[in-house]
N, C-alpha and C positions, 0 to 999 in steps of 0.2 A: 430366388427372385426371378420373375419372368423378364426376359430381355425385351427391350423396345427397339432393338437394333434390327434394321433390315440389311441383309448382306448385299454386296454389289452385284453387278451383272457381268456375264462374260461378254467380251467384245468380239464383234464379227471379224475384226482384223486378226486378233489372236487365233480365233478358231479356224481361220482360213490360211494360216501360215503353212509353208512347205512341210511335208512329213519328214520326221527324222528317218535316217537310214536304218537305225536299229534301236531296240529298246528291250528292257528286261521283261516287263509285263505289258501286254497289249489287251485292252478290254474292248469287247465289241458290244455296243449298246449304251445309249445315253439316258436310260430310264433311271428309276430310283435305285435299283440294284447296282447298275454300273457306276453311277455317280457316287453313291455311298461307299462302294468298294474302292473307287479311285481315291476317295478321301482317306479311308482307313489305311490303305497301302502307302499313300504318299506321306501320311502322318508318321509312318515308320521308316521314312527315307527310301522307300522302294521307287525305282524308276518306272513311271507309268505313262502310257499313252492310251487315251480313250477315244474311240472312233464311233461316230453317230452318223447314220446316212441321211438324217433330216436335221431337226433341231432338238436340243436337249429337252426331255420331258414332254414330248409331243404325243406319245402313244398312250398306252394304258396307265402309266404313272401319272400323267397329267389329266386324264379323262375320267378317272374314277371319282367316287364321292368322298374320298379321304377319311373313311371310317376305320376305327380300330375294332376289329372283330375278335374279341377275346372269348366270348361265350361259344359253346358248341352250336354250330349253325345247321340249318336244314340239309345242306349238301353233304355234311359229314356223317349223317345218320343213315343207318341201314335198317330194314324191317327185321324184327325178331333178333335183336342184338345178342350175340354170343359173348362169352367171357373174353375171348380174344379181341372182339370188337371194342369192348369196354376198356381193355388194356390199351388198344390203339388210341382211343379217344382221350384217355388219361394222359398219354404221352404228348398228344397234340395240345392239350390244355396247358401242360407244363411248359411247352414251347411258347405258348401265348403269354404266360406269366412272365417269362424271361424277356419277351419282346416289350411288355408293358414297362418293365424296369428301365429299358433303354430309352423308351419314349419319355419317361419321367425327366431325363436329363438332357434330351437332345437339343433343346433350345440353348441351354447353358453351354453345351459342347460346341455348338456352331455359332454361338453369340448372335442369335437372330430370333426375331419373333416369327414363328412358323404357324401360329394359330392353333397350338396344341392345347386341347381342353380335355379334362377327365371329369365329365359331368354325369357319368353313368349311362347305362343302356337297358332298355326294356326288351324282352322277348315275349311276345303275346301269344296266347292260345285262345282259339274260338270255341273249341269243343272239349268235352271231358277227356276224350282220347288224346288230344294234343296236350292237355294239362298233365296227363300222366307222363307224357314224353318230357315235359318240362321238369317234372319231379325226378325222373331217371337221370336227366341231364344234370340237374342240380347236385345230386349225390356224387356223380363223377367229378364235377368241377370242384366241389368243396374238398374232396379227398386229394385232388391234384394241386390245391393251394389257391384256387380262384374263388373269391367270395361271390356268391349269388344266393338269392332267396326268393321264395314264391309268395305272391300276394294274391288274395282272392276276395270277392265280396266287398263288404264295406271298407275293409282295410285297403284294398286296391283302389276303390273309388276315392278314398280320402287322400291317398298318396299320389294318384294320377287322375284327377277329375276330368281331364281333357280326353281321356281314352273312351271308346265306346262303352256304354254302361253294361252291355250284355256279354262282354268277353268272359270266358270261363276263368281266366286268370293271367297273371304275368310273372315272369322271372325278372328280377332286377339285379344288375351287376354294376357296382359302383366304379369299377375300373375302366369301363368302356368310355369311348370318346371319339375325338376326331382331330385332324390337323388339316392345314390348307395344302392340297396336293399340287397347287400351282407354285408353291414356294419351296417345298422340302427338297426335291431333286435338284433344282437350280442352285439352291444354297449349298448343298453338298458339293456340287460341281465347282462353285466359286471358291469354296474353302480348299478343295483339292488343288485348284490352280494356284492358290496362294502358297500351298505346300510344295509346289514344283511340278505337279502333274501337267502333262500336255493334253489338250482337248482339241479335237478336230471334228467339225460338223460338216454336213453335206459331203461326207466321205463314205461311200458304200464299200463294204467288204465284199469282194467278188469271189475270193477263194482263199482257203487256208491249206497250205501244202506242208506236209510233214517231211522234214529234210533227213536225208541219210548223212552220216558223218562225212561221206565223200562228195556231197552235193557241191557243185561249183559255187563259190562265193559265199558259202554258209558261215564260214569263220567260227564254227562251233555252235551256231544258233540252231534251235530245233524246229523253227517254223518260218516259212516265208508267207506273208499275208499280202495278197494282191488286192488293191483297192482301186476305186475310180480316180484316185489322185496319185497313184504310184505304189511301190512295194515297200514293205517294212519287214526286216528280220527281227525275230524275238525269241527269247528263251521260253516264255510262258504265254499262253493264250487263255483268256477268260471269256467264254461265251455267255453273255448276259443280255441276249437279244430279245428277251420276252417272248412274244408270239412266234418269232422266227428262230428260236433256239433250236428246235428240232430240225428244221431245214438246214441250218448251218452245221449242226453236228453230223449230219449224214455225209458231209464232204470228207470227214476223216474216218468214216465207217462206224459211227456210233448211232444206235437206234434208241432214242430216249422214250421213256414211258409217259408220254404227255399228249394232250389234245388241245384244241382251240374252240372258243365260243365267243360270239359277239355279245355285247350287253348295252343296256340303255341307262342314261342318267337324265333326269328331268328337273327343271328349276322353275319355281313359281315367282310371282310378283312378291314384293315385301308385304308382310302382314305383322300385326302386333306380336312382339316377341314374348313367348311364354315357354317354348319347348327347349329346355336345356339338355335333355337326354336323348340319345339315339333310340329309335324304335325298330325292332326287327320282328319277324313272324316265324314261329316254329314250324308251321305247316305250309306256308305260301311265301313266294319270293317278295321280300320287302326290306329295304333299309330307308329310314326316314329321319331327317334331322332338320333343325332350323339353324341358319348361319347367323353370325353377329350382325350382318346387314339385313336380317329379318326375312330373307327368302327361305323357302323350304327346298331341300334337295331330296329327291325321291328316286330310289334305285332298287337294286335287289337281284340283279343278274338276269333280267328279262332279255331274251335273245334279240340280236340284230342280224341283218342280212349280210352274208359274206360277200366281200368284194376283194378282188385280187389287188395286191400292192401295185402301184402307189395309191390307189383309191382307198378311202377309209370305209369301214363297215357302215352300211346305210341303215336308216331307221325303219322300223316296222310299226305301223299304226296300231296293229293288234297288241304289240308289246307295250306301247305307251298307254293305250287304253286299259289293258289288263293291270299294269303296274299302278295306275292311278285309282282303279277300282278297289284294289286291296288297300291302298293308302286311305281312301275315303271310308272304307269299312272300319278301319282301326281308329282313324282320327276324323270324325264326322265334320268338324268345323272347316275342313279343307274345301267343302262344297262351295264356299263363297270366295275362294282364292283362285286367281287365274294362273294357268300354266303359261310361262313365257318362253321357255326354250327347252329343246330336247336334243341330245347328241348321243352318239354311240362310240364305244371303244371296243377293245378286244381283250378277252380274258384267256390267259394260258394257264392250264391246270395240269396236274399230274394224276395218273389213274389211281394212285393210292393216297392222294391228298398230302403227300409229304414233299418237302423240298428236294430238288436235285442239286446237290452241292458237293463240290470237291474236284479232285483230280482223277482222271480216268486211268485205271491200271493198264488198259489196252493201248492208250495213247499218252504216254508220260509227258507231262507238261501241259496237257490240254485240260482246262478246268471248265466247269459249268456252274452257273449261278442262276437257278430258276426256282421260284416259289409260287404256289397257287394264290395264297393271300399276300400278294406282293407288297401292298402298301403297309399292312400291319406288320409283317415279318421281315420286309426287305432290309431295313437298316441292321437288324440283329443278325440275319444270316450273312450279310455282307461283312459284318464285323467278325463272325465266326470264320469265314473263309480267309479274311485278311490275317487273322491270327494264325491260321494253319499255314498260309503261304509265307509268313515272316518268321515262323518258329524255327529256331536254330537247333533245338534238341528233340523235335518230334513230339513235344508235350501237348500240342494243340490238335489232337486227332478229331476228326469229324464223326458224327454218328454214322454207323454202318448202314442204317436204314435210309440214309440220304444218298447212298452211293450212285455215282454216275453210271456205273456198269450194271446196276441191278436190272433184273428182268421181271416183268409183271404180266 
């Protein structure tokens, strides 16, 4: 049964309390990965301190469109796919299937209404070439355990009459959907706090120092974390800083296989509700859905202009216009709907599209939690890492392909 409960809010007073002198696990980053990890660790009675340099959920975790991307997407595909590429895609789909299972129960787990809906998702194709890609994608997905199927012609028009009539076809995946990105991370944080985790905001991590056994004042701790509000000794560090993960990791000599890109999200005025399912495009950048308050959210990873912190990535009119043009091409009725708001966020991605997850062999005790499709996979990979960190018998090993120390 879907919960109608809304979790409480973190208080500014609690978030501003003095830092503890020491802690077992120190998490850097208050996005979805950091907050969900804090929850799963604290649920197992692990001593946790989460540090966020701004407010919880203010960066990518709170500025994305909240979509569940379970189908193989445009950015995962490569021209002339080899057998090894198909194996890679199959493994990625299996990961998405596991993520979907967690999202099935996340509202019951956190006892809160997070706006989770599984109303299916369309992947559209404009050309016969794109339709062929949908067919190849469908075979990989079905073999990996994700239901999807192709619709064309009259069958497509009957199933989705609102789509442009001249599309070559669509793939439909019943498992896709969305949640409210403004609620998920903060709810995880609140439940973590209830479990005993400590959370401090407006606390910037300035450096992470790896301690030698003979380091003055270390008392057996492995790291000294210097922040804008003082120092903390800890046994384990988790770098869950999203777009700043790579920059922080360099402080301890780690070079992570990742990059950064800005992205746009657009919101329209309310219109008559009819679109229950998310829409994506197999050949062009597009995510499109209608919210319960009848507005349309239009995204798809169109680039934003880089701005150095503390500024946010800024908007590019060419991206907004391009994004809306693709949306209009697929959903013609949007021509009568006004755009109300556009904002930009930052997308951190890995060069092989796989998560970076686990403990570095080069720097024991230093963990990284970073995933390209952070909203879809965030809670699941956080749970995987928490299981690894709390396992007493080494039975919760992480996939080797997620290794922090891998080179690409």
